[in-house]
N, C-alpha and C positions, 0 to 999 in steps of 0.2 A: 333325204333317203339315208337310211342307216348304214348302207354298204353291205348288208347281209346278203350273201349269195344263196340262191335256192339250190337245194340238192335234187337229184333225179326223182326221188319219191315225192317231193313237193310239187313238181311241175305238172303232173298229170291232172291234178285237181284244178290247177289254174286254167288249163285248156278245156276242161269239162264244163266250166261255168258258162253262163249265157253268151259271152263274147267269143267263145271258141266255136269253130265251125268244122265240119268234115273236110278234110283235104286228102289228096293222093299225090304223092311225090315219087316219081320213078316207078309207079305201079304199086307202091306200098301205102295202104290207107292209114289215116290217123286223124288227129285233131290239131288245129293251129289257129292262130290269130291274124286275120288279114287286116291290114290297115291301108285303105285305098288312097289316101292322101297324106302319106308320111312325107317328112322332109329330110333330105340327105344333103349334107355339106360336102362339097368336093373342093379340095385345096390343091394348089400347085406349089409344093415345097415352101409353104408359107408366104407366097408372093400374091395371093389373091384367093378368093373363094367364090363359089357359086352355090346357091341353094336351089335345089330342084325338088319338085313333088314327084313322088314315085309310089307305086304299090309295093308294100313290104309284107313278108309273111314270117312270123315267129313260130318256131316248133320245138317240141322236146327232141333233143339230139338223139337219145337212145331209142326213140320210136321209129326212126327211119335209118336206112343205110346211109353211108356217107353222101352228103349232098354236094353235087358239083355243078358248075355252069352248064347250062343247056338241058338239064333234066326237065321233063315234062311235069307240070303242077296243075292238078285239077282242083278247082274250088267251086262253091255254089255260084260264084259270079262269072265263071268261065275258065278256059284253059289258058295257061301261061307257060313260060319257061323261067328257070332260075337264071338270073343275070349276074348278080354279084353278092357276095357275102358282105353284109353291113356291119355285124357285130357278133362276136361271141358274147352274149349277154351275161353268162355265167357258165359254170361247168355243166349245167343241165339243159340250157336252151340256146338256140341260135336264131339269128334273124338275117333275111337276105331280100334283095329286091327281086321283083317279078317283071318280066318283059312279055310282049305279045308273042303269040306262036307264029 
């Protein structure tokens, strides 16, 4: 990967493609990319790590109000809650894990 960061204007087109789905976060509708079997690595101060499978959601930051743990997320696959921020992928998009309601 070249390391090029997407800008806010670039991201809407990414989520509008075939892999983007309608989502609602905290009552605000938009589009996102749901990954039902994503892997997250959890470390303990460099003393070990665990790889776990989780459902993640990536969205355009500016399309939603600030996303916080516990917010309700509605996807075509069901209702979830925001569990934990995984990564600020760049200045325009954010990714977080989803938990059951």
